[in-house]
C-alpha positions as CSV (number, residue, x, y, z in Angstrom):
1,M,174.2,1.0,154.3
2,A,171.1,0.8,156.6
3,A,167.8,-0.5,155.2
4,I,165.2,2.2,154.7
5,L,161.4,2.1,154.6
6,T,159.4,3.6,151.8
7,D,155.7,3.4,150.7
8,D,156.8,0.5,148.5
9,E,157.0,-1.7,151.6
10,V,153.2,-1.4,152.3
11,G,151.8,-4.9,151.9
12,K,155.1,-6.8,152.3
13,K,155.5,-9.5,154.9
14,V,157.6,-8.7,158.0
15,V,159.7,-11.6,159.2
16,D,162.1,-12.1,162.0
17,A,165.7,-13.3,161.5
18,E,164.6,-16.9,161.5
19,G,162.1,-16.3,158.8
20,K,158.9,-16.5,161.0
21,E,156.2,-14.3,159.6
22,L,155.2,-11.5,162.0
23,G,152.6,-9.6,159.9
24,I,152.4,-7.2,157.0
25,V,153.4,-3.6,156.6
26,A,150.1,-1.6,156.8
27,K,151.5,1.9,156.7
28,V,154.9,3.7,156.4
29,E,155.6,7.2,157.9
30,G,159.1,8.4,157.8
31,D,161.4,5.8,159.4
32,R,158.5,3.9,161.0
33,A,156.2,1.2,159.7
34,S,153.0,0.1,161.3
35,V,152.8,-3.7,161.1
36,D,149.5,-5.6,161.2
37,P,150.2,-8.9,163.1
38,N,147.0,-10.7,162.0
39,P,146.2,-9.6,158.5
40,S,143.2,-11.1,156.7
41,V,143.3,-11.9,153.0
42,A,141.3,-8.8,152.4
43,E,143.8,-6.7,154.4
44,H,146.7,-8.1,152.3
45,L,144.9,-7.1,149.1
46,M,143.9,-3.6,150.5
47,A,147.5,-3.0,151.6
48,K,148.8,-3.8,148.1
49,V,146.6,-1.1,146.6
50,G,147.3,1.4,149.4
51,W,144.0,1.2,151.2
52,E,145.2,-0.4,154.4
53,G,145.9,1.8,157.4
54,E,147.1,1.3,160.9
55,D,144.8,0.2,163.7
56,E,145.0,-0.4,167.5
57,E,146.6,-3.9,167.3
58,D,149.4,-2.8,165.0
59,Y,152.9,-2.5,166.3
60,V,155.8,-0.2,165.1
61,V,159.0,-1.2,163.4
62,T,161.7,1.4,162.9
63,E,164.5,1.4,160.4
64,D,167.1,0.7,163.1
65,M,165.3,-2.7,163.7
66,L,165.8,-3.8,160.0
67,A,168.4,-6.3,158.7
68,R,167.3,-5.7,155.1
69,V,164.3,-4.9,152.8
70,G,163.6,-6.8,149.7
71,D,160.6,-9.0,148.8
72,E,160.1,-9.1,152.6
73,V,161.0,-6.8,155.4
74,I,163.5,-8.7,157.6
75,L,164.2,-7.7,161.2
76,R,167.6,-8.0,162.8
77,G,168.3,-11.0,164.9
78,D,169.6,-9.1,168.0
79,L,166.3,-7.4,168.9
């Protein structure tokens, strides 16, 4: 079963297959997540309460790029 994105992922760390932190999920829309690559402490807290949104430096992660979703959003290694 493929990993899916929900609003519950907002504020979670996004990591690559080797465990390197790439940012946090700032927003989820459908099968796409906006990822903030340089979150501040304030942005981490705002994301946890749903106040963080996407901005110009965010990048997009889609469900087909995911290995799994748990405490962190983990990307596949073959990207």
